[in-house]
Backbone bond lengths (Angstrom), bond angles and torsions (degrees), N, CA, C in turn:
res aa  C-N    CA-C-N  psi(-1)  N-CA   C-N-CA  omega(-1)  CA-C   N-CA-C  phi
1 M - - - 1.483 - - 1.528 103.64 -
2 T 1.386 115.62 117.42 1.422 122.91 175.92 1.491 112.56 -130.28
3 S 1.266 120.10 167.84 1.428 123.63 -177.15 1.540 107.08 -93.77
4 A 1.391 112.52 170.24 1.430 115.61 176.62 1.554 114.11 -58.26
5 K 1.352 113.08 -32.83 1.463 119.06 169.24 1.514 108.85 -100.76
6 H 1.276 115.20 151.57 1.481 117.68 -171.31 1.486 111.20 -119.90
7 P 1.275 123.92 133.85 1.439 127.88 -0.33 1.518 114.19 -82.07
8 L 1.331 115.55 171.67 1.491 122.69 170.85 1.584 105.09 -68.34
9 V 1.318 114.97 134.92 1.447 120.38 175.30 1.552 109.85 -100.64
10 I 1.313 113.89 119.46 1.490 119.40 -171.52 1.485 106.86 -112.85
11 A 1.368 115.94 123.52 1.419 121.33 176.20 1.488 111.84 -76.69
12 H 1.339 114.65 112.84 1.475 122.23 -168.97 1.525 106.96 -83.29
13 R 1.401 112.28 110.74 1.458 122.38 -176.40 1.535 111.28 62.05
14 G 1.336 114.83 33.55 1.472 116.94 -169.31 1.520 110.29 86.15
15 A 1.369 116.15 -167.10 1.398 120.02 171.83 1.596 108.79 -78.16
16 S 1.325 114.72 69.95 1.496 118.10 -169.00 1.440 111.97 -74.01
17 G 1.302 124.32 -8.78 1.453 123.54 173.65 1.450 113.81 -79.96
18 Y 1.393 116.33 -10.40 1.449 119.99 -177.19 1.517 115.95 -117.70
19 R 1.370 113.17 -26.77 1.496 122.36 -178.65 1.539 107.15 -134.25
20 P 1.361 114.86 156.75 1.477 117.02 176.05 1.455 111.63 -52.54
21 E 1.324 118.08 131.64 1.477 123.62 -177.66 1.523 114.18 -52.64
22 H 1.375 112.48 137.98 1.484 117.80 173.15 1.578 113.86 72.39
23 S 1.341 113.39 8.90 1.421 115.87 178.71 1.578 107.00 -88.31
24 R 1.331 112.10 159.79 1.487 115.14 176.18 1.559 112.19 -57.47
25 A 1.327 113.58 -39.69 1.428 119.70 177.87 1.563 111.65 -57.83
26 A 1.322 115.62 -39.44 1.524 119.01 -175.78 1.510 109.17 -69.97
27 Y 1.409 113.81 -37.16 1.551 113.41 -177.79 1.555 107.23 -77.26
28 E 1.225 117.48 -37.38 1.518 118.01 -178.09 1.528 107.43 -64.21
29 L 1.329 120.60 -42.44 1.341 126.32 -176.36 1.610 108.22 -66.81
30 A 1.264 119.73 -38.91 1.441 125.57 178.07 1.514 108.92 -61.33
31 I 1.387 117.66 -43.68 1.460 116.86 176.15 1.479 111.18 -66.98
32 E 1.332 121.69 -40.51 1.449 121.03 176.81 1.475 113.99 -62.30
33 L 1.312 121.54 -31.78 1.460 126.21 -177.12 1.567 110.66 -79.57
34 G 1.313 117.50 -12.46 1.443 119.99 174.69 1.513 116.99 103.15
35 A 1.368 114.28 10.48 1.458 120.71 177.18 1.592 111.13 -49.57
36 E 1.243 122.00 139.45 1.445 126.00 -175.79 1.575 106.89 -97.24
37 A 1.356 117.61 -12.63 1.488 121.07 -179.28 1.508 107.87 -153.05
38 I 1.261 111.53 152.28 1.505 120.99 -176.17 1.509 108.23 -121.89
39 E 1.338 116.90 127.35 1.495 117.37 178.15 1.503 112.87 -111.34
40 P 1.344 118.18 110.08 1.513 119.68 165.99 1.492 113.12 -94.65
41 D 1.282 118.46 148.76 1.434 126.72 166.48 1.490 108.84 -93.02
42 I 1.290 119.38 135.51 1.499 120.06 -171.48 1.560 113.18 -125.65
43 V 1.333 115.39 126.05 1.429 124.89 177.55 1.563 109.72 -135.46
44 P 1.352 120.19 154.75 1.406 122.85 -177.59 1.518 116.16 -93.22
45 T 1.244 118.78 157.33 1.516 126.00 162.32 1.520 110.63 -85.85
46 R 1.296 116.91 176.32 1.466 124.86 -178.44 1.515 110.08 -61.33
47 D 1.435 113.83 -38.00 1.378 119.90 177.78 1.499 117.10 -89.39
48 G 1.306 117.66 16.51 1.452 119.92 176.48 1.460 119.06 79.32
49 V 1.336 118.24 20.44 1.440 120.17 177.51 1.488 108.01 -91.04
50 L 1.329 121.15 129.70 1.451 121.02 179.47 1.500 112.87 -84.59
51 V 1.348 114.12 126.30 1.498 121.72 -175.04 1.506 107.58 -120.80
52 L 1.370 111.91 164.03 1.437 121.34 -174.31 1.531 111.65 -104.69
53 R 1.353 115.82 96.08 1.382 124.51 177.56 1.539 109.85 -141.76
54 H 1.356 117.46 143.17 1.449 114.35 177.19 1.471 115.97 -66.22
55 E 1.325 115.00 -33.49 1.511 121.44 173.84 1.505 113.59 -128.37
56 N 1.173 122.67 158.60 1.417 126.59 173.70 1.511 111.90 -71.19
57 E 1.408 116.23 -19.61 1.480 122.96 177.17 1.497 104.11 -88.49
58 I 1.455 122.25 121.84 1.442 122.46 -166.80 1.409 113.98 -118.00
59 S 1.413 119.52 18.46 1.522 116.96 -175.51 1.552 110.45 -71.98
60 E 1.327 117.22 -26.88 1.529 120.53 -171.27 1.537 106.61 -79.95
61 T 1.339 121.15 -27.49 1.437 122.89 -166.74 1.486 116.83 -121.07
62 T 1.402 112.20 11.38 1.509 117.05 173.29 1.544 111.12 -145.10
63 D 1.193 115.56 -178.69 1.519 120.66 -177.69 1.471 110.57 -94.63
64 V 1.347 121.51 14.35 1.428 124.79 -173.19 1.508 113.10 -55.14
65 A 1.344 117.39 -35.23 1.491 117.09 -176.84 1.505 115.08 -70.49
66 D 1.390 113.84 -15.72 1.452 120.81 179.44 1.583 113.30 -96.96
67 R 1.386 114.05 7.73 1.424 120.03 -174.68 1.531 110.93 -107.59
68 P 1.305 118.41 94.46 1.458 118.61 -177.50 1.496 118.99 -53.91
69 E 1.279 112.62 -28.97 1.554 117.06 178.43 1.564 112.76 -62.07
70 F 1.391 114.30 -16.85 1.461 118.01 -175.28 1.542 112.14 -113.36
71 A 1.316 117.61 6.37 1.404 123.94 -176.37 1.554 108.19 -58.74
72 H 1.244 120.12 -36.43 1.475 121.25 -177.59 1.542 111.48 -70.01
73 L 1.264 121.07 -11.35 1.493 121.83 -178.80 1.515 108.20 -92.37
74 R 1.339 121.99 -6.37 1.472 119.34 175.06 1.545 109.02 -63.78
75 T 1.313 117.88 131.64 1.497 119.46 -179.72 1.426 110.61 -153.99
76 I 1.342 113.81 -179.74 1.465 123.01 177.38 1.542 106.33 -119.24
77 K 1.301 116.92 135.95 1.462 125.12 178.67 1.414 110.59 -123.36
78 V 1.303 119.97 143.23 1.431 128.52 169.82 1.498 113.19 -118.53
79 A 1.377 114.09 120.55 1.399 118.90 177.79 1.475 113.03 -137.05
80 F 1.359 118.39 124.08 1.443 124.17 176.14 1.547 112.78 55.34
81 G 1.398 113.44 44.18 1.478 119.12 175.61 1.497 111.48 84.87
82 Q 1.342 125.26 1.58 1.429 123.11 -177.71 1.541 108.37 -123.51
83 S 1.376 111.47 145.89 1.441 117.56 180.00 1.517 109.90 -109.76
84 F 1.424 115.54 142.25 1.442 123.69 -176.72 1.536 106.63 -137.03
85 S 1.314 113.18 141.19 1.422 115.87 177.91 1.584 109.28 -130.78
86 G 1.300 114.67 149.26 1.521 121.67 179.41 1.471 109.43 139.04
87 W 1.360 112.56 -152.65 1.512 119.94 -178.56 1.580 106.87 -110.52
88 F 1.297 115.95 136.12 1.449 120.93 -172.67 1.603 110.25 -121.14
89 T 1.270 108.34 140.23 1.545 113.63 -178.52 1.566 111.20 -56.34
90 E 1.303 118.59 -35.53 1.441 119.79 -172.32 1.628 112.42 -72.94
91 D 1.336 114.10 -2.49 1.536 119.25 177.31 1.512 109.61 -103.17
92 F 1.307 117.03 -0.46 1.493 121.36 -179.96 1.573 107.09 -111.66
93 T 1.242 114.76 145.13 1.563 120.96 160.38 1.483 109.19 -76.64
94 W 1.256 112.75 160.79 1.524 114.11 175.89 1.489 114.55 -61.25
95 D 1.343 117.54 -41.55 1.476 118.48 172.67 1.470 115.19 -53.81
96 E 1.357 120.72 -39.90 1.380 123.41 178.32 1.566 111.20 -72.77
97 L 1.284 115.51 -37.91 1.465 114.57 -174.28 1.555 110.99 -76.71
98 S 1.406 117.11 -27.26 1.363 118.65 -179.77 1.541 116.62 -67.55
99 T 1.355 111.63 -11.97 1.506 114.47 177.13 1.519 112.07 -80.84
100 L 1.373 119.27 -12.35 1.435 121.58 -176.60 1.548 110.22 -77.38
101 R 1.309 117.63 162.70 1.424 122.40 176.08 1.585 109.29 -126.41
102 V 1.373 112.83 143.08 1.468 119.58 -173.52 1.553 110.46 -80.52
103 R 1.374 108.12 157.09 1.475 115.50 -179.07 1.602 104.59 -140.59
104 E 1.408 111.06 160.98 1.391 119.01 176.27 1.566 110.84 -68.05
105 R 1.324 120.57 133.85 1.429 121.74 -179.68 1.499 114.51 -69.85
106 V 1.393 122.85 -37.72 1.379 126.70 -175.16 1.550 109.66 -124.00
107 P 1.316 121.39 68.77 1.440 126.57 -175.64 1.406 113.90 -60.32
108 Q 1.389 120.39 -29.90 1.461 123.27 178.60 1.577 111.15 -67.90
109 L 1.285 118.50 -26.22 1.397 125.72 -179.88 1.616 113.12 -93.13
110 R 1.329 110.72 -34.16 1.485 119.12 -172.47 1.510 111.31 -128.79
111 P 1.297 115.16 63.33 1.538 121.54 -177.63 1.514 110.93 -59.46
112 E 1.339 116.71 -35.58 1.495 117.49 -177.22 1.500 112.00 -66.34
113 S 1.368 115.36 -35.78 1.446 119.30 176.43 1.557 109.69 -67.18
114 A 1.330 110.33 -40.27 1.559 114.30 -176.20 1.471 109.37 -64.55
115 R 1.277 124.92 -11.66 1.510 124.37 175.74 1.486 110.01 -64.97
116 F 1.368 115.93 -23.25 1.422 121.02 178.85 1.514 118.92 -89.31
117 D 1.367 112.44 5.56 1.436 119.48 -176.32 1.566 109.49 -59.10
118 D 1.339 112.27 149.53 1.529 120.63 176.40 1.441 116.59 60.56
119 E 1.295 118.45 12.27 1.500 121.75 175.00 1.476 117.99 -86.06
120 Q 1.352 114.99 -26.91 1.512 117.26 -168.00 1.495 106.43 -132.53
121 P 1.368 115.20 155.81 1.452 121.81 178.47 1.472 110.88 -86.70
122 I 1.370 115.27 167.30 1.493 122.27 165.67 1.455 109.99 -60.53
123 L 1.389 116.19 143.12 1.465 120.56 176.99 1.518 111.01 -101.82
124 R 1.231 115.55 151.77 1.514 122.65 168.29 1.518 104.72 -88.31
125 L 1.395 112.83 161.49 1.435 117.63 168.95 1.575 111.29 -62.81
126 A 1.230 116.81 -32.40 1.474 117.58 175.71 1.558 115.82 -62.58
127 D 1.296 113.76 -29.08 1.470 118.54 177.92 1.514 107.47 -73.79
128 L 1.268 121.72 -39.08 1.458 122.63 179.59 1.488 109.01 -65.92
129 L 1.370 114.27 -49.34 1.507 115.51 -178.78 1.471 112.78 -57.07
130 E 1.325 118.92 -34.02 1.429 124.89 175.35 1.615 110.48 -63.53
131 L 1.340 110.18 -43.89 1.517 115.45 178.06 1.541 113.57 -58.89
132 L 1.295 111.25 -38.00 1.479 118.53 -172.68 1.516 112.60 -91.68
133 E 1.378 118.06 0.39 1.457 121.44 -175.51 1.535 114.17 -51.96
134 D 1.285 116.86 -42.48 1.510 119.66 -178.10 1.484 112.67 -101.15
135 A 1.329 121.08 3.43 1.437 125.12 179.18 1.477 112.58 -94.01
136 D 1.369 114.07 135.09 1.498 122.06 178.40 1.473 108.49 -85.04
137 L 1.316 112.68 69.20 1.591 116.18 -176.35 1.558 106.40 -129.53
138 T 1.307 112.85 159.96 1.464 120.22 171.49 1.521 111.58 -91.08
139 L 1.322 112.31 132.96 1.515 115.19 170.75 1.492 112.04 -94.91
140 V 1.315 114.85 126.31 1.488 120.83 179.04 1.447 107.20 -109.94
141 A 1.373 120.52 94.00 1.436 123.97 -172.99 1.524 112.98 -92.92
142 E 1.306 117.47 121.13 1.401 121.26 179.03 1.514 109.68 -100.62
143 L 1.342 115.17 121.58 1.432 121.25 179.93 1.560 106.77 -92.49
144 K 1.296 119.53 120.47 1.461 122.92 -170.18 1.522 108.10 -101.12
145 H 1.321 113.01 137.64 1.516 121.14 167.61 1.550 110.85 56.67
146 A 1.290 118.28 44.75 1.522 119.42 -170.52 1.504 109.44 -64.68
147 T 1.300 121.79 -39.47 1.479 123.83 -173.20 1.612 104.97 -68.76
148 Y 1.276 123.31 -40.09 1.343 128.07 178.51 1.512 109.28 -62.84
149 F 1.254 118.38 -53.33 1.432 122.56 -177.74 1.494 115.15 -61.36
150 E 1.385 113.71 -39.59 1.452 117.60 173.55 1.484 112.11 -61.05
151 S 1.361 119.54 -36.35 1.468 121.99 179.05 1.390 116.47 -65.25
152 I 1.384 116.73 -20.41 1.514 119.68 177.52 1.533 112.84 -109.99
153 G 1.332 113.18 22.43 1.496 119.04 172.89 1.593 113.66 81.31
154 L 1.312 117.25 18.82 1.508 118.53 174.79 1.471 108.93 -119.34
155 P 1.294 118.77 72.74 1.586 121.39 -178.46 1.519 110.37 -61.80
156 L 1.268 120.30 115.12 1.401 121.96 -179.73 1.557 112.75 -71.62
157 D 1.303 120.94 -26.72 1.438 120.75 175.87 1.539 111.62 -66.30
158 E 1.304 117.34 -43.09 1.425 119.38 175.64 1.560 114.37 -70.51
159 L 1.269 119.33 -39.55 1.494 120.41 -177.61 1.551 107.82 -73.17
160 F 1.389 120.13 -36.05 1.422 123.08 -176.71 1.577 107.08 -71.87
161 A 1.363 115.60 -47.84 1.445 118.07 179.00 1.528 112.15 -57.32
162 A 1.388 122.52 -40.71 1.374 123.57 179.54 1.474 114.15 -63.83
163 E 1.385 118.08 -40.09 1.420 122.56 -177.06 1.522 108.47 -75.22
164 A 1.373 117.40 -37.21 1.497 118.09 -178.96 1.537 105.86 -66.36
165 E 1.287 122.10 -42.11 1.445 126.55 176.54 1.421 114.49 -57.05
166 A 1.327 113.55 -49.89 1.461 119.49 -177.14 1.619 113.88 -64.96
167 A 1.343 113.50 -30.72 1.456 120.63 178.61 1.473 113.75 -93.35
168 G 1.331 122.40 3.48 1.486 124.92 179.00 1.460 112.80 77.27
169 W 1.326 120.57 19.73 1.462 124.00 179.66 1.494 113.89 -101.37
170 A 1.284 119.86 -1.70 1.492 121.12 -177.61 1.517 114.35 -74.70
171 R 1.270 117.66 -21.21 1.441 122.83 -179.79 1.525 112.22 -148.78
172 G 1.341 117.17 150.10 1.460 122.75 177.41 1.512 115.21 65.86
173 R 1.305 118.49 20.47 1.454 117.21 179.15 1.500 106.95 -127.27
174 N 1.386 116.96 163.15 1.441 123.59 178.67 1.516 110.04 -78.48
175 L 1.266 115.80 83.77 1.404 121.42 -170.42 1.617 111.77 -122.27
176 V 1.315 117.42 127.23 1.474 124.50 171.90 1.469 107.33 -115.73
177 V 1.323 117.18 136.85 1.488 123.75 173.47 1.508 105.86 -118.08
178 E 1.345 118.26 129.02 1.366 121.54 -174.43 1.594 108.13 -134.35
179 C 1.296 116.02 150.96 1.426 120.76 175.98 1.605 112.90 -165.77
180 F 1.201 114.49 154.51 1.492 119.84 178.11 1.542 112.19 -76.67
181 E 1.277 117.71 1.16 1.454 126.25 -179.13 1.553 109.10 -126.76
182 T 1.280 115.16 128.50 1.532 115.48 -178.15 1.525 114.20 -79.33
183 R 1.345 112.75 -22.28 1.501 115.19 -175.44 1.492 111.69 -60.25
184 V 1.327 116.38 -42.72 1.528 116.85 -175.83 1.509 109.14 -71.91
185 L 1.403 123.55 -23.10 1.353 127.30 177.63 1.515 107.07 -66.80
186 R 1.337 118.49 -41.49 1.493 121.61 175.40 1.494 110.44 -62.23
187 Q 1.352 112.59 -44.93 1.539 113.30 -172.88 1.550 110.67 -68.22
188 V 1.412 117.26 -36.89 1.444 116.75 178.56 1.530 110.56 -65.92
189 R 1.298 118.65 -38.35 1.433 118.74 179.03 1.565 110.79 -65.38
190 E 1.393 115.49 -39.61 1.488 117.58 -179.84 1.499 110.66 -65.00
191 R 1.359 121.72 -21.72 1.355 128.04 177.99 1.547 110.47 -78.41
192 G 1.291 120.80 -2.52 1.469 122.90 178.67 1.485 114.60 88.10
193 V 1.311 121.80 8.69 1.483 119.22 179.75 1.516 106.10 -80.55
194 E 1.336 114.40 122.80 1.484 120.90 174.52 1.453 114.22 -86.59
195 A 1.302 114.51 102.42 1.570 124.50 -174.88 1.467 105.22 -141.65
196 T 1.338 112.52 165.19 1.475 125.66 163.82 1.493 103.39 -83.53
197 N 1.242 121.42 121.08 1.534 124.76 177.30 1.535 110.15 -96.65
198 V 1.311 115.08 124.44 1.409 121.52 -179.57 1.607 114.85 -123.88
199 F 1.292 113.03 124.19 1.466 120.48 -179.80 1.495 112.24 -88.09
200 L 1.354 116.79 118.83 1.421 121.84 178.35 1.505 112.25 -81.80
201 V 1.391 115.59 132.16 1.368 124.01 -174.01 1.563 110.72 -120.92
202 A 1.369 114.74 116.80 1.464 116.21 176.18 1.504 114.62 -90.76
203 A 1.278 119.32 162.28 1.495 120.88 -178.73 1.499 112.09 -73.24
204 E 1.346 122.09 -13.54 1.405 124.19 -179.92 1.530 107.64 -141.28
205 G 1.392 111.87 165.96 1.509 115.23 174.12 1.465 119.79 83.22
206 S 1.271 118.02 -177.21 1.485 124.60 -178.48 1.558 110.17 -126.94
207 P 1.304 118.34 151.95 1.480 119.87 174.73 1.511 109.07 -64.05
208 V 1.338 118.36 145.00 1.435 122.81 -170.29 1.614 106.73 -71.48
209 D 1.318 115.35 -35.10 1.553 117.32 -179.15 1.524 108.96 -64.18
210 E 1.317 115.42 -32.00 1.514 118.68 175.43 1.550 110.15 -66.82
211 L 1.314 116.03 -46.81 1.442 120.16 -178.88 1.504 108.56 -65.16
212 A 1.294 120.61 -44.75 1.447 121.88 176.13 1.534 114.57 -53.52
213 A 1.338 114.01 -46.69 1.459 118.78 178.02 1.520 112.46 -63.64
214 Q 1.308 114.21 -38.50 1.582 118.41 171.86 1.503 111.77 -55.47
215 I 1.344 118.08 -50.07 1.389 124.49 -177.16 1.542 113.10 -61.70
216 A 1.369 112.42 -45.07 1.439 122.15 -174.36 1.525 112.90 -66.78
217 T 1.326 116.48 -33.16 1.457 124.29 -174.24 1.494 114.39 -109.69
218 N 1.386 113.60 -1.15 1.469 118.36 -174.54 1.605 109.75 46.78
219 G 1.406 109.29 42.19 1.443 114.54 -172.22 1.533 112.75 -92.70
220 A 1.352 112.69 -157.08 1.485 120.65 -175.07 1.608 104.99 -68.57
221 K 1.321 113.98 163.83 1.473 119.48 -178.75 1.462 108.86 -57.06
222 A 1.340 117.47 141.19 1.444 121.25 -178.52 1.495 112.37 -67.69
223 K 1.258 115.59 144.04 1.477 123.35 173.33 1.598 110.38 -49.21
224 A 1.267 118.54 138.92 1.481 118.34 168.30 1.546 107.49 -99.47
225 F 1.346 114.44 161.27 1.392 121.67 176.12 1.592 112.43 -51.02
226 A 1.277 113.23 -38.07 1.468 118.78 -176.05 1.499 110.09 -68.05
227 D 1.343 122.47 -21.78 1.398 122.60 176.24 1.391 115.03 -66.92
228 Y 1.350 120.57 -18.38 1.453 127.88 -177.44 1.536 108.83 -86.96
229 L 1.283 120.30 -9.44 1.461 123.76 -169.11 1.504 109.08 -88.05
230 S 1.351 121.29 -16.42 1.470 120.79 179.84 1.540 107.93 -70.01
231 D 1.334 115.98 170.19 1.423 122.12 171.92 1.600 112.66 -57.86
232 D 1.395 110.40 -43.80 1.445 116.91 178.25 1.590 112.06 -65.94
233 G 1.311 115.78 -36.99 1.361 121.47 179.74 1.531 112.27 -64.58
234 L 1.339 116.50 -43.82 1.439 124.36 -177.02 1.624 105.70 -67.54
235 A 1.254 115.03 -46.83 1.449 121.38 -177.52 1.546 107.54 -61.66
236 G 1.311 120.16 -38.07 1.426 120.64 179.24 1.521 112.82 -68.10
237 L 1.334 119.10 -29.37 1.473 122.76 175.07 1.474 106.10 -65.22
238 K 1.310 118.47 -51.39 1.493 119.53 179.36 1.473 112.81 -57.34
239 A 1.326 115.86 -42.76 1.497 119.49 -175.08 1.507 111.93 -68.03
240 S 1.296 115.10 -16.42 1.471 116.93 -175.78 1.536 110.21 -65.14
241 G 1.371 115.61 -25.05 1.458 117.00 -174.65 1.494 120.48 82.72
242 F 1.347 113.56 -4.29 1.531 112.39 -175.21 1.641 102.45 -135.20
243 V 1.301 122.93 10.49 1.422 121.11 171.75 1.591 107.42 -120.09
244 D 1.195 115.61 127.59 1.513 120.42 -177.75 1.486 113.36 -110.63
245 G 1.347 118.42 -17.67 1.455 124.31 178.47 1.481 116.35 -157.13
246 V 1.225 115.59 168.86 1.583 122.41 -179.20 1.513 106.58 -129.72
247 S 1.327 112.23 133.48 1.458 117.51 175.52 1.539 107.70 -109.32
248 F 1.301 119.04 120.22 1.461 120.63 -172.51 1.485 111.53 -105.05
249 E 1.320 115.10 142.14 1.482 123.07 168.12 1.564 101.64 -58.44
250 R 1.379 118.06 134.24 1.401 120.79 -164.24 1.542 114.94 -64.79
251 T 1.411 115.70 -28.86 1.427 114.51 177.71 1.486 116.40 -67.27
252 L 1.377 116.31 -14.31 1.486 120.02 173.42 1.490 114.70 -64.97
253 L 1.355 114.43 -22.35 1.502 117.57 -179.62 1.460 112.09 -78.98
254 L 1.361 120.62 -11.31 1.428 119.23 -176.99 1.522 111.68 -85.43
255 A 1.362 113.05 146.55 1.482 118.03 -178.85 1.543 105.71 -67.86
256 D 1.203 119.60 -38.01 1.553 122.77 179.66 1.467 109.66 -145.62
257 P 1.357 119.44 96.56 1.463 121.60 -177.98 1.443 118.37 -53.56
258 S 1.412 112.44 -27.72 1.511 118.57 178.82 1.560 116.58 -86.78
259 A 1.280 117.93 -2.12 1.392 121.35 179.43 1.575 115.85 -67.74
260 D 1.254 119.12 146.61 1.535 121.77 -178.09 1.489 107.56 -67.39
261 A 1.263 118.82 -39.93 1.531 123.31 -179.82 1.509 108.86 -107.46
262 P 1.306 117.52 102.30 1.481 121.89 -173.85 1.525 108.70 -63.12
263 A 1.334 118.24 142.03 1.427 124.73 179.85 1.537 104.64 -147.02
264 L 1.330 116.81 149.32 1.487 123.79 -175.26 1.497 107.57 -82.98
265 G 1.321 112.44 145.07 1.443 120.39 168.73 1.532 109.07 -92.34
266 D 1.351 113.59 -156.42 1.537 121.23 -173.36 1.502 112.35 -107.40
267 L 1.337 118.66 11.69 1.485 119.84 -172.88 1.616 114.09 -60.13
268 V 1.258 112.31 -43.28 1.553 120.36 179.67 1.576 108.78 -59.64
269 D 1.326 114.37 -44.64 1.495 122.26 -179.56 1.481 108.91 -63.23
270 R 1.403 115.98 -44.76 1.467 118.80 -178.06 1.567 114.22 -69.86
271 A 1.317 114.72 -33.26 1.426 119.37 170.99 1.465 115.10 -60.58
272 H 1.371 111.90 -45.89 1.533 116.84 177.55 1.566 112.30 -64.63
273 A 1.365 113.57 -36.24 1.514 119.64 178.68 1.572 109.77 -62.04
274 A 1.373 114.21 -27.72 1.420 116.21 176.33 1.557 115.57 -91.63
275 D 1.394 108.74 13.22 1.551 115.80 175.04 1.537 108.44 66.10
276 L 1.377 120.35 34.18 1.432 127.54 171.59 1.496 111.37 -112.15
277 L 1.407 111.14 137.95 1.504 113.12 167.51 1.558 110.77 -65.61
278 A 1.304 116.99 155.56 1.389 121.75 178.22 1.527 113.87 -127.74
279 Y 1.322 119.93 118.20 1.497 126.53 177.31 1.516 108.53 -112.60
280 L 1.362 114.21 163.49 1.423 115.44 174.63 1.579 106.60 -137.42
281 W 1.418 113.15 150.70 1.462 116.19 170.35 1.497 107.58 -135.71
282 T 1.330 119.26 145.39 1.449 125.02 -1.26 1.563 105.55 -136.84
283 L 1.305 125.02 139.94 1.481 126.83 175.27 1.525 111.26 -82.37
284 R 1.327 113.92 120.89 1.496 119.26 -179.74 1.571 104.71 -135.03
285 P 1.315 118.11 144.38 1.454 119.91 -178.43 1.492 118.89 -89.15
286 E 1.347 116.82 -17.02 1.485 118.84 -175.23 1.521 111.11 -74.88
287 N 1.338 111.68 146.27 1.448 118.85 -177.12 1.580 108.44 -51.85
288 E 1.259 118.21 -42.09 1.505 120.87 -178.52 1.482 111.06 -46.27
289 F 1.304 119.76 -30.67 1.501 123.48 -170.19 1.433 113.13 -106.76
290 L 1.374 117.18 -16.02 1.443 120.32 -171.10 1.555 111.55 -80.89
291 L 1.318 118.61 160.09 1.397 124.32 175.15 1.528 108.34 -62.61
292 P 1.276 120.54 152.28 1.498 120.03 -176.91 1.435 115.66 -54.58
293 A 1.371 118.24 -34.68 1.407 123.35 -175.59 1.603 111.64 -71.37
294 H 1.272 114.29 -13.38 1.477 120.33 -176.54 1.538 114.75 -106.38
295 R 1.332 113.80 -1.17 1.488 117.76 -175.20 1.532 111.37 -80.59
296 E 1.386 121.37 139.28 1.319 128.64 -175.92 1.559 109.59 -146.31
297 G 1.276 122.52 92.10 1.470 121.98 175.88 1.470 109.31 106.31
298 K 1.369 115.73 -154.01 1.477 123.06 -171.51 1.610 108.14 -78.10
299 P 1.371 113.84 163.16 1.418 115.00 -178.95 1.478 118.62 -57.73
300 A 1.290 119.85 -30.69 1.391 123.25 177.67 1.528 118.01 -80.39
301 D 1.358 115.05 -16.74 1.384 123.81 178.41 1.493 113.15 -68.63
302 F 1.366 119.06 147.21 1.373 122.84 167.12 1.433 112.93 -67.47
303 G 1.313 125.21 119.65 1.483 123.75 175.94 1.565 109.04 -90.48
304 D 1.297 115.45 -149.46 1.440 121.75 -177.31 1.563 106.69 -83.27
305 W 1.382 112.93 64.56 1.499 118.93 179.88 1.440 113.02 -66.11
306 E 1.376 117.63 -26.32 1.453 119.88 179.29 1.509 112.55 -58.30
307 S 1.333 115.67 -47.77 1.484 122.73 -174.21 1.564 104.35 -67.16
308 E 1.259 118.13 -43.06 1.511 118.14 -179.52 1.501 112.15 -63.97
309 F 1.347 114.47 -47.99 1.505 115.10 -178.73 1.501 111.79 -61.90
310 R 1.404 114.66 -37.15 1.438 118.67 -178.33 1.533 108.72 -66.88
311 L 1.360 118.00 -40.60 1.477 119.46 -178.02 1.547 108.75 -56.66
312 F 1.333 116.40 -46.74 1.500 118.00 -174.83 1.440 113.69 -75.76
313 I 1.280 116.59 -36.72 1.515 120.86 178.58 1.521 105.95 -64.21
314 D 1.331 118.96 -38.84 1.515 121.18 178.54 1.499 113.19 -62.52
315 S 1.331 116.46 -7.46 1.531 114.48 -171.31 1.443 114.08 -79.74
316 G 1.395 119.15 -4.04 1.453 126.72 -179.31 1.566 109.39 85.41
317 I 1.311 115.42 13.61 1.535 120.89 -179.56 1.465 107.75 -55.66
318 D 1.380 115.82 153.50 1.470 118.78 176.92 1.538 114.55 -93.71
319 G 1.312 116.26 -17.41 1.463 121.34 178.41 1.494 113.15 -156.23
320 V 1.340 116.40 140.66 1.451 119.79 176.57 1.473 112.47 -123.94
321 F 1.298 118.53 131.79 1.491 123.29 171.24 1.489 110.01 -84.08
322 A 1.283 115.73 133.92 1.545 119.95 -177.53 1.571 106.40 -141.59
323 D 1.352 112.39 137.13 1.462 115.85 173.74 1.551 110.37 -76.15
324 H 1.351 117.45 -24.18 1.507 124.26 -179.24 1.504 102.16 -118.79
325 P 1.292 123.74 86.04 1.433 126.09 -173.23 1.587 111.88 -64.81
326 D 1.291 116.15 -27.66 1.421 121.08 -178.87 1.548 108.89 -65.80
327 L 1.337 118.44 -38.01 1.460 121.27 -177.91 1.578 108.59 -71.77
328 A 1.321 115.43 -39.87 1.490 114.61 177.52 1.410 111.84 -65.35
329 L 1.380 119.00 -37.03 1.486 123.07 177.47 1.594 111.19 -64.22
330 R 1.348 112.91 -35.46 1.502 116.12 -177.99 1.456 108.56 -66.36
331 I 1.306 117.39 -43.44 1.553 117.58 178.88 1.447 110.76 -70.09
332 R 1.327 123.21 -44.73 1.466 123.19 -176.89 1.492 109.60 -64.20
333 D 1.363 120.30 -41.48 1.504 121.85 179.75 1.470 114.01 -77.80
334 S 1.339 119.31 -0.05 1.454 118.75 -178.24 1.494 109.71 -88.45
335 Y 1.429 118.89 -6.39 1.408 122.41 177.72 1.503 112.66 -80.09
């Protein structure tokens, strides 16, 4: 799924470089800035309401730590060998969660965005679908931690399919479903949701559904994300019948991520040769996030983002995620 202009520019968590991520203000500004697609991250509440948060742990992006009425919900959780502490969406009902207010995740880098802290509530997926009802935009829905949520009785495939169906997004709409786990992509397709399914690939680690299967069966070592980057790995994704594209962490596109002068490798071409769409995440202009060759000044300053954005847009990628969608559009449309 691509736009008339290439590549598709996807507002990452809304216009999250300018407003707190996943807030109504971030989504509305993304539309105003001309983004062609909107990406929400989706997690559930205890009562099965799908809400828009990058993680189910919400202390970094809401005011929950300042709310004494929810102090008792702070906890430690262990999942698939990792320990996490904080406040988690699955321990709140929607009525409780709706009282929280959203905050900028990295205020030290984005103080202008932080000026909007505590102004707006958490959104449900249903709220965003209503906002997009009359907009001719692509929805890129990322299902987060699907294996974990299924293990506690909150199956994201079932919950998402039901909400998409109720809102008229299950068929005949510009819908992309993405996840770092392939299993839930298969489950969503089996539920009849017509979407472009995209597998997210990180530069390190393994998919959690692979790790869970290894633990459950005491089987062979789980596949790493790197195993999917070979020609055989890419071909296998296509042959599955439920993966239509791959979204790569941007450094994977480099021939040598450690080189002083960044240059592209052939990963995008090889994905296209396997008949897969290729996306990349994420374009950001602050020095904190840029490749070393493009940094100029303090971490919060904008470095030579134009060169970096141009490098990756030149790769032939089908879609780019950007916290500042207007900047990605500026580079793309300059060609």
